[in-house]
C-alpha positions as CSV (number, residue, x, y, z in Angstrom):
1,M,-0.6,43.2,-31.8
2,A,-1.0,44.4,-28.3
3,K,0.1,41.9,-25.6
4,K,-2.6,41.0,-23.1
5,K,-1.7,41.4,-19.5
6,K,-1.9,38.2,-17.5
7,K,-4.4,38.5,-14.7
8,K,-3.1,38.0,-11.3
9,K,-4.5,35.0,-9.4
10,S,-6.3,35.9,-6.2
11,A,-4.7,34.7,-3.0
12,G,-7.6,32.3,-2.5
13,S,-7.3,30.6,-5.9
14,M,-3.6,30.3,-5.6
15,H,-3.9,28.8,-2.2
16,R,-6.5,26.3,-3.5
17,Q,-4.2,25.3,-6.3
18,V,-1.3,24.7,-3.9
19,Q,-3.6,22.7,-1.6
20,D,-4.7,20.5,-4.5
21,S,-1.0,20.0,-5.5
22,V,-0.1,19.0,-2.0
23,Q,-3.0,16.5,-1.9
24,A,-2.1,15.0,-5.2
25,L,1.6,14.8,-4.6
26,P,1.8,11.2,-3.4
27,Y,-0.3,9.9,-6.3
28,V,1.8,11.8,-8.9
29,I,5.1,10.5,-7.4
30,E,3.8,7.0,-7.6
31,Q,2.6,7.5,-11.2
32,Q,6.0,8.8,-12.2
33,R,7.7,5.8,-10.6
34,K,5.4,3.4,-12.5
35,E,6.2,5.2,-15.7
36,G,9.9,4.7,-15.0
37,K,10.6,8.3,-14.5
38,K,12.7,7.9,-11.3
39,V,14.5,11.2,-11.5
40,R,11.2,13.2,-11.9
41,A,9.8,11.2,-8.9
42,F,12.9,12.0,-6.9
43,V,12.6,15.7,-7.7
44,L,8.9,15.8,-6.8
45,R,9.5,14.0,-3.6
46,Y,12.5,15.7,-2.2
47,L,12.5,19.2,-3.9
48,S,9.1,20.2,-5.1
49,G,7.2,18.4,-2.4
50,P,8.8,20.1,0.6
51,L,8.6,23.5,-1.1
52,L,4.9,23.0,-1.9
53,R,4.2,22.0,1.7
54,L,6.1,25.0,3.0
55,I,4.2,27.4,0.8
56,N,0.9,25.7,1.8
57,R,1.8,26.1,5.5
58,A,2.6,29.8,5.0
59,L,-0.6,30.4,3.1
60,N,-2.6,28.5,5.8
61,A,-1.1,30.6,8.6
62,K,-1.9,33.8,6.6
63,R,-5.5,33.0,5.6
64,Y,-6.8,31.0,8.5
65,R,-5.7,33.1,11.4
66,G,-8.0,33.3,14.5
67,K,-11.5,31.9,15.1
68,E,-13.0,33.4,11.9
69,G,-10.2,31.8,9.9
70,Q,-10.9,28.4,11.4
71,K,-14.6,28.7,10.5
72,L,-13.5,29.7,6.9
73,K,-11.2,26.8,6.7
74,Q,-13.8,24.3,7.8
75,T,-16.5,25.6,5.4
76,E,-14.0,25.8,2.5
77,Q,-12.7,22.3,3.1
78,M,-16.3,21.0,3.1
79,K,-17.1,22.8,-0.1
80,R,-14.0,21.5,-1.8
81,H,-14.6,18.0,-0.5
82,L,-18.1,18.1,-2.0
83,E,-16.9,19.5,-5.3
84,H,-14.3,16.8,-5.6
85,K,-16.9,14.2,-4.8
86,R,-19.3,15.6,-7.4
87,A,-16.5,15.6,-10.0
88,A,-15.7,12.0,-9.2
89,V,-19.3,11.0,-9.6
90,R,-19.6,12.8,-12.9
91,H,-16.4,11.1,-14.1
92,M,-17.7,7.7,-13.2
93,Q,-21.1,8.4,-14.9
94,T,-19.4,9.4,-18.1
95,E,-17.2,6.3,-18.0
96,M,-20.2,4.0,-17.4
97,Q,-22.0,5.7,-20.4
98,K,-18.9,5.1,-22.6
99,I,-18.9,1.4,-21.6
100,Q,-22.6,1.1,-22.3
101,K,-22.2,2.7,-25.7
102,R,-19.4,0.3,-26.5
103,K,-21.6,-2.7,-25.5
104,R,-24.5,-1.5,-27.6
105,A,-22.2,-1.0,-30.6
106,N,-21.0,-4.6,-30.4
C-alpha cells in the first residue's frame, strides 16, 4: 500500500485554527478544572496558552500588515463571527428539535 502524503495546511487555515484555539482557551481551561484535571488545566494555562498567543501574534503580524491587511482582518473577523453565530443558531435549533421529539414520544 502506498502512503498518502498529508496535505499542507494553508497559512490562512492554520492561522484561523490558532485564532479559534486562542479564543476557546479560557473555556477549555475552566472545563478541565471542573472535570478535576488540574494538571492539564495548568499546562494549558501556563505552557500551551502563552505559546498559542505568541504564534497568533506572529501570524497576525505577518498576515495583517499595512492598510490592506487591516481591511482583510476586519472582513475576515466579520465572516468568522457570522459563521460562529450561524453554527450556534443551528446547534440550538437541533437541540430544540430533540427536546420536542422527546416530548412527543412521552
